Structures are given as C-alpha cells and as structure tokens.
DOBATI-98451 format. One record per residue: residue number from 1; residue in three letters; x, y, z of N, C-alpha, C, O in turn. Coordinates in steps of 0.2 Angstrom, whole numbers, plus 5000, padded with zeros to 4 digits. Layout:
DOBATI-98451
+-----+------+------+------+------+------+------+------+------+------+------+------+------+------+
! seq ! type !   nu !   nv !   nw !  cau !  cav !  caw !   cu !   cv !   cw !   ou !   ov !   ow !
+-----+------+------+------+------+------+------+------+------+------+------+------+------+------+
! NUM !  ALA !    X !    Y !    Z !    X !    Y !    Z !    X !    Y !    Z !    X !    Y !    Z !
...
+-----+------+------+------+------+------+------+------+------+------+------+------+------+------+
//
This chain:
DOBATI-98451
+-----+------+------+------+------+------+------+------+------+------+------+------+------+------+
! seq ! type !   nu !   nv !   nw !  cau !  cav !  caw !   cu !   cv !   cw !   ou !   ov !   ow !
+-----+------+------+------+------+------+------+------+------+------+------+------+------+------+
!   1 !  MET ! 4829 ! 5052 ! 5007 ! 4833 ! 5047 ! 5009 ! 4838 ! 5050 ! 5014 ! 4841 ! 5046 ! 5019 !
!   2 !  VAL ! 4841 ! 5056 ! 5013 ! 4845 ! 5059 ! 5018 ! 4842 ! 5059 ! 5025 ! 4845 ! 5058 ! 5030 !
!   3 !  ASP ! 4835 ! 5061 ! 5025 ! 4832 ! 5062 ! 5031 ! 4832 ! 5055 ! 5035 ! 4834 ! 5055 ! 5041 !
!   4 !  SER ! 4831 ! 5050 ! 5031 ! 4831 ! 5043 ! 5035 ! 4838 ! 5041 ! 5038 ! 4839 ! 5038 ! 5043 !
!   5 !  GLN ! 4843 ! 5043 ! 5034 ! 4850 ! 5042 ! 5036 ! 4851 ! 5046 ! 5042 ! 4855 ! 5044 ! 5047 !
!   6 !  ARG ! 4849 ! 5052 ! 5043 ! 4850 ! 5056 ! 5049 ! 4846 ! 5054 ! 5054 ! 4848 ! 5054 ! 5060 !
!   7 !  GLN ! 4840 ! 5051 ! 5053 ! 4836 ! 5048 ! 5059 ! 4839 ! 5042 ! 5062 ! 4839 ! 5041 ! 5068 !
!   8 !  GLN ! 4843 ! 5038 ! 5057 ! 4846 ! 5032 ! 5059 ! 4853 ! 5034 ! 5063 ! 4854 ! 5031 ! 5068 !
!   9 !  ALA ! 4856 ! 5039 ! 5061 ! 4862 ! 5042 ! 5065 ! 4860 ! 5045 ! 5072 ! 4864 ! 5044 ! 5076 !
!  10 !  THR ! 4854 ! 5048 ! 5072 ! 4852 ! 5050 ! 5079 ! 4850 ! 5045 ! 5083 ! 4851 ! 5045 ! 5089 !
!  11 !  ALA ! 4846 ! 5040 ! 5080 ! 4845 ! 5034 ! 5084 ! 4851 ! 5030 ! 5087 ! 4851 ! 5028 ! 5092 !
!  12 !  SER ! 4856 ! 5030 ! 5083 ! 4862 ! 5026 ! 5085 ! 4865 ! 5030 ! 5090 ! 4868 ! 5027 ! 5095 !
!  13 !  ALA ! 4865 ! 5037 ! 5090 ! 4868 ! 5041 ! 5094 ! 4865 ! 5040 ! 5101 ! 4869 ! 5041 ! 5106 !
!  14 !  GLN ! 4859 ! 5039 ! 5102 ! 4855 ! 5038 ! 5108 ! 4856 ! 5032 ! 5111 ! 4854 ! 5031 ! 5117 !
!  15 !  SER ! 4858 ! 5027 ! 5107 ! 4859 ! 5020 ! 5110 ! 4866 ! 5019 ! 5114 ! 4869 ! 5024 ! 5115 !
!  16 !  GLU ! 4867 ! 5013 ! 5117 ! 4873 ! 5012 ! 5121 ! 4880 ! 5015 ! 5117 ! 4880 ! 5015 ! 5111 !
!  17 !  PRO ! 4884 ! 5017 ! 5121 ! 4891 ! 5019 ! 5118 ! 4894 ! 5013 ! 5114 ! 4893 ! 5007 ! 5116 !
!  18 !  LEU ! 4898 ! 5014 ! 5109 ! 4902 ! 5009 ! 5106 ! 4907 ! 5006 ! 5111 ! 4910 ! 5010 ! 5114 !
!  19 !  PRO ! 4908 ! 5000 ! 5111 ! 4914 ! 4997 ! 5114 ! 4921 ! 5000 ! 5112 ! 4922 ! 5001 ! 5106 !
!  20 !  ALA ! 4925 ! 5000 ! 5117 ! 4932 ! 5004 ! 5115 ! 4935 ! 4999 ! 5110 ! 4938 ! 5002 ! 5105 !
!  21 !  ASP ! 4935 ! 4993 ! 5110 ! 4938 ! 4989 ! 5105 ! 4936 ! 4990 ! 5098 ! 4939 ! 4990 ! 5093 !
!  22 !  SER ! 4929 ! 4991 ! 5098 ! 4926 ! 4992 ! 5091 ! 4928 ! 4999 ! 5088 ! 4929 ! 5000 ! 5082 !
!  23 !  VAL ! 4929 ! 5004 ! 5093 ! 4931 ! 5011 ! 5091 ! 4938 ! 5010 ! 5088 ! 4939 ! 5013 ! 5083 !
!  24 !  GLU ! 4942 ! 5006 ! 5091 ! 4949 ! 5005 ! 5089 ! 4949 ! 5002 ! 5082 ! 4953 ! 5004 ! 5078 !
!  25 !  MET ! 4945 ! 4997 ! 5081 ! 4945 ! 4994 ! 5075 ! 4943 ! 4998 ! 5069 ! 4946 ! 4998 ! 5064 !
!  26 !  VAL ! 4937 ! 5002 ! 5071 ! 4935 ! 5007 ! 5066 ! 4940 ! 5012 ! 5064 ! 4942 ! 5013 ! 5058 !
!  27 !  ALA ! 4944 ! 5014 ! 5069 ! 4949 ! 5020 ! 5068 ! 4954 ! 5017 ! 5064 ! 4957 ! 5020 ! 5059 !
!  28 !  ALA ! 4956 ! 5010 ! 5065 ! 4962 ! 5007 ! 5061 ! 4960 ! 5006 ! 5054 ! 4964 ! 5008 ! 5049 !
!  29 !  MET ! 4954 ! 5004 ! 5052 ! 4951 ! 5003 ! 5045 ! 4951 ! 5010 ! 5042 ! 4952 ! 5010 ! 5036 !
!  30 !  LEU ! 4949 ! 5015 ! 5046 ! 4948 ! 5021 ! 5042 ! 4955 ! 5024 ! 5041 ! 4956 ! 5028 ! 5036 !
!  31 !  LYS ! 4960 ! 5022 ! 5045 ! 4967 ! 5025 ! 5044 ! 4970 ! 5021 ! 5037 ! 4973 ! 5024 ! 5033 !
!  32 !  VAL ! 4968 ! 5014 ! 5037 ! 4970 ! 5011 ! 5031 ! 4967 ! 5014 ! 5025 ! 4970 ! 5015 ! 5019 !
!  33 !  LEU ! 4961 ! 5016 ! 5025 ! 4957 ! 5020 ! 5020 ! 4959 ! 5027 ! 5019 ! 4956 ! 5030 ! 5015 !
!  34 !  GLY ! 4963 ! 5029 ! 5023 ! 4965 ! 5036 ! 5022 ! 4970 ! 5039 ! 5017 ! 4972 ! 5044 ! 5018 !
!  35 !  ASP ! 4972 ! 5034 ! 5012 ! 4976 ! 5036 ! 5007 ! 4973 ! 5035 ! 5000 ! 4970 ! 5029 ! 4999 !
!  36 !  PRO ! 4973 ! 5040 ! 4996 ! 4969 ! 5039 ! 4989 ! 4972 ! 5033 ! 4985 ! 4968 ! 5030 ! 4982 !
!  37 !  THR ! 4979 ! 5032 ! 4986 ! 4982 ! 5026 ! 4982 ! 4979 ! 5020 ! 4985 ! 4977 ! 5015 ! 4981 !
!  38 !  ARG ! 4978 ! 5019 ! 4991 ! 4976 ! 5013 ! 4994 ! 4968 ! 5011 ! 4991 ! 4967 ! 5006 ! 4990 !
!  39 !  ILE ! 4965 ! 5017 ! 4992 ! 4957 ! 5016 ! 4990 ! 4957 ! 5014 ! 4983 ! 4953 ! 5009 ! 4981 !
!  40 !  ARG ! 4961 ! 5016 ! 4978 ! 4961 ! 5015 ! 4971 ! 4963 ! 5008 ! 4970 ! 4961 ! 5004 ! 4967 !
!  41 !  LEU ! 4969 ! 5006 ! 4974 ! 4971 ! 4999 ! 4974 ! 4966 ! 4994 ! 4976 ! 4965 ! 4988 ! 4973 !
!  42 !  ILE ! 4962 ! 4995 ! 4981 ! 4956 ! 4991 ! 4983 ! 4951 ! 4991 ! 4977 ! 4948 ! 4986 ! 4976 !
!  43 !  GLU ! 4950 ! 4997 ! 4974 ! 4945 ! 4997 ! 4969 ! 4947 ! 4992 ! 4963 ! 4943 ! 4989 ! 4960 !
!  44 !  VAL ! 4953 ! 4993 ! 4961 ! 4956 ! 4989 ! 4956 ! 4956 ! 4982 ! 4957 ! 4955 ! 4978 ! 4953 !
!  45 !  LEU ! 4958 ! 4980 ! 4963 ! 4958 ! 4973 ! 4965 ! 4951 ! 4970 ! 4965 ! 4950 ! 4964 ! 4964 !
!  46 !  ASN ! 4946 ! 4974 ! 4968 ! 4939 ! 4972 ! 4968 ! 4937 ! 4970 ! 4961 ! 4933 ! 4966 ! 4959 !
!  47 !  GLU ! 4939 ! 4975 ! 4956 ! 4937 ! 4974 ! 4949 ! 4940 ! 4968 ! 4946 ! 4936 ! 4964 ! 4942 !
!  48 !  ARG ! 4947 ! 4967 ! 4946 ! 4950 ! 4962 ! 4943 ! 4951 ! 4955 ! 4947 ! 4953 ! 4950 ! 4944 !
!  49 !  GLY ! 4949 ! 4955 ! 4953 ! 4950 ! 4949 ! 4957 ! 4957 ! 4948 ! 4959 ! 4958 ! 4944 ! 4964 !
!  50 !  GLY ! 4962 ! 4951 ! 4957 ! 4969 ! 4951 ! 4959 ! 4973 ! 4953 ! 4954 ! 4972 ! 4954 ! 4948 !
!  51 !  ALA ! 4980 ! 4955 ! 4956 ! 4985 ! 4957 ! 4950 ! 4991 ! 4958 ! 4954 ! 4992 ! 4958 ! 4960 !
!  52 !  THR ! 4996 ! 4958 ! 4949 ! 5003 ! 4958 ! 4952 ! 5005 ! 4966 ! 4953 ! 5001 ! 4970 ! 4950 !
!  53 !  VAL ! 5010 ! 4967 ! 4956 ! 5013 ! 4974 ! 4957 ! 5014 ! 4977 ! 4950 ! 5012 ! 4983 ! 4949 !
!  54 !  SER ! 5017 ! 4974 ! 4946 ! 5018 ! 4976 ! 4939 ! 5011 ! 4979 ! 4936 ! 5010 ! 4984 ! 4933 !
!  55 !  ALA ! 5006 ! 4974 ! 4936 ! 5000 ! 4976 ! 4933 ! 4997 ! 4981 ! 4936 ! 4994 ! 4986 ! 4933 !
!  56 !  LEU ! 4997 ! 4982 ! 4943 ! 4994 ! 4987 ! 4946 ! 4997 ! 4994 ! 4945 ! 4994 ! 4999 ! 4944 !
!  57 !  THR ! 5004 ! 4993 ! 4945 ! 5008 ! 5000 ! 4944 ! 5006 ! 5003 ! 4937 ! 5006 ! 5009 ! 4936 !
!  58 !  ALA ! 5004 ! 4999 ! 4932 ! 5002 ! 5001 ! 4925 ! 4996 ! 5005 ! 4926 ! 4994 ! 5010 ! 4921 !
!  59 !  CYS ! 4992 ! 5004 ! 4931 ! 4985 ! 5008 ! 4932 ! 4986 ! 5014 ! 4936 ! 4981 ! 5018 ! 4936 !
!  60 !  PHE ! 4992 ! 5016 ! 4938 ! 4993 ! 5022 ! 4942 ! 4999 ! 5027 ! 4939 ! 5003 ! 5024 ! 4935 !
!  61 !  SER ! 4999 ! 5033 ! 4941 ! 5004 ! 5037 ! 4939 ! 5009 ! 5038 ! 4945 ! 5011 ! 5044 ! 4946 !
!  62 !  VAL ! 5010 ! 5033 ! 4949 ! 5015 ! 5033 ! 4955 ! 5020 ! 5027 ! 4953 ! 5019 ! 5022 ! 4949 !
!  63 !  SER ! 5025 ! 5027 ! 4957 ! 5031 ! 5022 ! 4956 ! 5028 ! 5015 ! 4958 ! 5024 ! 5014 ! 4962 !
!  64 !  GLN ! 5032 ! 5010 ! 4956 ! 5031 ! 5003 ! 4958 ! 5033 ! 5003 ! 4965 ! 5029 ! 4999 ! 4969 !
!  65 !  GLN ! 5038 ! 5006 ! 4968 ! 5039 ! 5006 ! 4975 ! 5034 ! 5009 ! 4979 ! 5032 ! 5006 ! 4985 !
!  66 !  ARG ! 5030 ! 5014 ! 4977 ! 5024 ! 5017 ! 4981 ! 5018 ! 5012 ! 4981 ! 5015 ! 5011 ! 4986 !
!  67 !  ILE ! 5017 ! 5009 ! 4975 ! 5012 ! 5003 ! 4974 ! 5014 ! 4998 ! 4980 ! 5010 ! 4995 ! 4984 !
!  68 !  SER ! 5020 ! 4995 ! 4980 ! 5022 ! 4990 ! 4984 ! 5021 ! 4992 ! 4992 ! 5019 ! 4988 ! 4996 !
!  69 !  GLN ! 5023 ! 4999 ! 4993 ! 5022 ! 5001 ! 5000 ! 5015 ! 5001 ! 5002 ! 5013 ! 4999 ! 5008 !
!  70 !  GLN ! 5011 ! 5003 ! 4998 ! 5004 ! 5003 ! 4999 ! 5000 ! 4996 ! 5000 ! 4996 ! 4995 ! 5004 !
!  71 !  LEU ! 5003 ! 4992 ! 4995 ! 5000 ! 4985 ! 4996 ! 5003 ! 4982 ! 5002 ! 5000 ! 4978 ! 5005 !
!  72 !  ALA ! 5008 ! 4983 ! 5005 ! 5011 ! 4981 ! 5011 ! 5007 ! 4983 ! 5017 ! 5005 ! 4979 ! 5021 !
!  73 !  ILE ! 5004 ! 4989 ! 5017 ! 5000 ! 4992 ! 5022 ! 4993 ! 4988 ! 5022 ! 4991 ! 4986 ! 5027 !
!  74 !  LEU ! 4991 ! 4987 ! 5016 ! 4984 ! 4984 ! 5015 ! 4985 ! 4976 ! 5017 ! 4980 ! 4973 ! 5020 !
!  75 !  HIS ! 4991 ! 4973 ! 5016 ! 4992 ! 4966 ! 5018 ! 4993 ! 4966 ! 5025 ! 4990 ! 4961 ! 5028 !
!  76 !  GLU ! 4996 ! 4970 ! 5028 ! 4997 ! 4970 ! 5036 ! 4990 ! 4971 ! 5039 ! 4989 ! 4968 ! 5044 !
!  77 !  ALA ! 4986 ! 4975 ! 5036 ! 4979 ! 4976 ! 5039 ! 4974 ! 4971 ! 5038 ! 4969 ! 4971 ! 5040 !
!  78 !  GLY ! 4976 ! 4966 ! 5034 ! 4972 ! 4960 ! 5032 ! 4967 ! 4961 ! 5026 ! 4962 ! 4957 ! 5025 !
!  79 !  VAL ! 4968 ! 4967 ! 5023 ! 4963 ! 4968 ! 5017 ! 4965 ! 4964 ! 5011 ! 4961 ! 4962 ! 5008 !
!  80 !  VAL ! 4972 ! 4963 ! 5009 ! 4973 ! 4959 ! 5004 ! 4978 ! 4953 ! 5006 ! 4980 ! 4953 ! 5012 !
!  81 !  ARG ! 4978 ! 4948 ! 5002 ! 4983 ! 4943 ! 5003 ! 4988 ! 4943 ! 4997 ! 4986 ! 4945 ! 4991 !
!  82 !  ARG ! 4993 ! 4939 ! 4999 ! 4999 ! 4939 ! 4993 ! 4998 ! 4931 ! 4991 ! 4997 ! 4927 ! 4996 !
!  83 !  ARG ! 5000 ! 4930 ! 4985 ! 5000 ! 4923 ! 4983 ! 5006 ! 4923 ! 4977 ! 5005 ! 4926 ! 4972 !
!  84 !  ARG ! 5011 ! 4919 ! 4978 ! 5016 ! 4918 ! 4974 ! 5014 ! 4914 ! 4967 ! 5010 ! 4909 ! 4968 !
!  85 !  GLN ! 5015 ! 4917 ! 4961 ! 5014 ! 4914 ! 4955 ! 5021 ! 4914 ! 4951 ! 5022 ! 4919 ! 4947 !
!  86 !  GLY ! 5024 ! 4909 ! 4952 ! 5031 ! 4909 ! 4948 ! 5035 ! 4914 ! 4952 ! 5037 ! 4914 ! 4958 !
!  87 !  ILE ! 5038 ! 4919 ! 4947 ! 5042 ! 4924 ! 4950 ! 5039 ! 4930 ! 4952 ! 5042 ! 4934 ! 4955 !
!  88 !  HIS ! 5032 ! 4930 ! 4951 ! 5028 ! 4936 ! 4953 ! 5024 ! 4934 ! 4959 ! 5023 ! 4929 ! 4962 !
!  89 !  VAL ! 5022 ! 4940 ! 4962 ! 5017 ! 4939 ! 4968 ! 5010 ! 4943 ! 4966 ! 5010 ! 4948 ! 4964 !
!  90 !  ARG ! 5005 ! 4939 ! 4967 ! 4999 ! 4941 ! 4965 ! 4995 ! 4944 ! 4972 ! 4995 ! 4940 ! 4977 !
!  91 !  TYR ! 4992 ! 4949 ! 4971 ! 4988 ! 4952 ! 4977 ! 4981 ! 4951 ! 4975 ! 4979 ! 4952 ! 4970 !
!  92 !  GLU ! 4977 ! 4949 ! 4981 ! 4970 ! 4948 ! 4980 ! 4966 ! 4951 ! 4985 ! 4969 ! 4951 ! 4991 !
!  93 !  LEU ! 4960 ! 4954 ! 4985 ! 4957 ! 4957 ! 4990 ! 4953 ! 4952 ! 4994 ! 4950 ! 4947 ! 4991 !
!  94 !  VAL ! 4954 ! 4952 ! 5000 ! 4951 ! 4947 ! 5004 ! 4946 ! 4949 ! 5009 ! 4941 ! 4946 ! 5012 !
!  95 !  ASP ! 4947 ! 4956 ! 5011 ! 4942 ! 4959 ! 5016 ! 4938 ! 4964 ! 5012 ! 4940 ! 4970 ! 5011 !
!  96 !  PHE ! 4932 ! 4962 ! 5010 ! 4928 ! 4966 ! 5005 ! 4924 ! 4972 ! 5009 ! 4922 ! 4976 ! 5006 !
!  97 !  THR ! 4924 ! 4972 ! 5016 ! 4922 ! 4977 ! 5020 ! 4924 ! 4984 ! 5018 ! 4921 ! 4989 ! 5018 !
!  98 !  CYS ! 4931 ! 4984 ! 5017 ! 4934 ! 4990 ! 5016 ! 4931 ! 4994 ! 5009 ! 4930 ! 5000 ! 5009 !
!  99 !  TRP ! 4930 ! 4989 ! 5004 ! 4926 ! 4992 ! 4998 ! 4920 ! 4994 ! 4999 ! 4918 ! 4999 ! 4996 !
! 100 !  TRP ! 4916 ! 4990 ! 5004 ! 4909 ! 4992 ! 5005 ! 4909 ! 4999 ! 5009 ! 4905 ! 5003 ! 5008 !
! 101 !  ILE ! 4914 ! 5000 ! 5013 ! 4914 ! 5006 ! 5017 ! 4915 ! 5012 ! 5012 ! 4912 ! 5017 ! 5013 !
! 102 !  VAL ! 4920 ! 5011 ! 5008 ! 4921 ! 5016 ! 5003 ! 4915 ! 5018 ! 4999 ! 4914 ! 5024 ! 4997 !
! 103 !  GLN ! 4912 ! 5013 ! 4997 ! 4905 ! 5014 ! 4992 ! 4900 ! 5017 ! 4997 ! 4896 ! 5022 ! 4994 !
! 104 !  GLN ! 4899 ! 5016 ! 5003 ! 4894 ! 5019 ! 5007 ! 4896 ! 5026 ! 5008 ! 4892 ! 5031 ! 5008 !
! 105 !  LEU ! 4902 ! 5028 ! 5009 ! 4905 ! 5035 ! 5010 ! 4903 ! 5039 ! 5004 ! 4901 ! 5045 ! 5004 !
! 106 !  VAL ! 4905 ! 5036 ! 4998 ! 4904 ! 5039 ! 4992 ! 4896 ! 5041 ! 4991 ! 4894 ! 5046 ! 4988 !
! 107 !  SER ! 4892 ! 5036 ! 4993 ! 4885 ! 5037 ! 4992 ! 4882 ! 5042 ! 4997 ! 4878 ! 5046 ! 4995 !
! 108 !  GLY ! 4885 ! 5042 ! 5003 ! 4882 ! 5046 ! 5008 ! 4885 ! 5053 ! 5006 ! 4881 ! 5058 ! 5007 !
! 109 !  LEU ! 4891 ! 5054 ! 5003 ! 4893 ! 5061 ! 5001 ! 4889 ! 5063 ! 4996 ! 4888 ! 5069 ! 4995 !
! 110 !  ALA ! 4887 ! 5059 ! 4991 ! 4884 ! 5061 ! 4985 ! 4877 ! 5063 ! 4987 ! 4873 ! 5067 ! 4984 !
! 111 !  ALA ! 4874 ! 5060 ! 4992 ! 4867 ! 5061 ! 4994 ! 4866 ! 5067 ! 4998 ! 4861 ! 5070 ! 4999 !
! 112 !  SER ! 4871 ! 5069 ! 5001 ! 4871 ! 5075 ! 5006 ! 4870 ! 5081 ! 5002 ! 4873 ! 5082 ! 4997 !
! 113 !  PRO ! 4866 ! 5086 ! 5005 ! 4865 ! 5092 ! 5002 ! 4871 ! 5096 ! 5002 ! 4875 ! 5095 ! 5007 !
! 114 !  ASP ! 4872 ! 5101 ! 4997 ! 4878 ! 5105 ! 4997 ! 4878 ! 5110 ! 5003 ! 4873 ! 5114 ! 5003 !
! 115 !  ASP ! 4882 ! 5109 ! 5008 ! 4882 ! 5113 ! 5013 ! 4889 ! 5118 ! 5013 ! 4894 ! 5116 ! 5014 !
! 116 !  SER ! 4887 ! 5124 ! 5011 ! 4892 ! 5129 ! 5009 ! 4895 ! 5132 ! 5016 ! 4900 ! 5136 ! 5016 !
! 117 !  SER ! 4892 ! 5130 ! 5022 ! 4895 ! 5133 ! 5028 ! 4901 ! 5129 ! 5031 ! 4903 ! 5130 ! 5036 !
! 118 !  ARG ! 4903 ! 5124 ! 5027 ! 4909 ! 5120 ! 5030 ! 4915 ! 5123 ! 5028 ! 4920 ! 5120 ! 5030 !
+-----+------+------+------+------+------+------+------+------+------+------+------+------+------+
//
C-alpha cells in the first residue's frame, strides 16, 4: 500500500503545478490543523455532533479561555459554526474535510515504514 501511495505522489508531482490559490487554501487549512487542541476539538465535535464550550472544556486539560480561542479560530476558518441555545452557544463541525485530512495523515503516518534517518 505504501508503494501505491508513493506511485500516486510521483504521478502527481509530474502533472501540472497546483494553482496558486489552491496552494494558499491548502496552507491555510494546514495552519488551522497546526494546533493539537484544534485537532482534538474537531475530533470531539465530529463524534458528538456538537457541544457547548463548557462541555468541550470538560474534555480537555486546558482552560475554558483556551478552548474558546481555538473555537474562534475554527469558526473564522469556516470549520465550525456557532448556534445559540438559550444562554449557551453550541459549536458544530460543518467542514468535515479537515477531519478527513487528519484521518488521512494518521493513516499515512501509520503506514509509513520507520525511517530512522529523519
């Protein structure tokens, strides 16, 4: 399976260069995924379908302020949406592409042979 992934990567590298706007969008998404707390928030929201800041804070060993800051970044990136429920705000995952990317990276890293030269 790793060989087929390498063949696909080689074939892609020999095709046309990626458009500049596509490269910028990918870089922006990877930046959003560049924080472990945000990745975990995406994971929890994917599993639960949505949650309030208080409920999410109970899942982490970081402050409620940190959770709110990370949710604001995810919201600004269009990954989650906010919905008011009485006095609480519920966050829901709306862009499942980011969760798919995380899963693909995990699978790819798990399938990669151990390379001690890195």
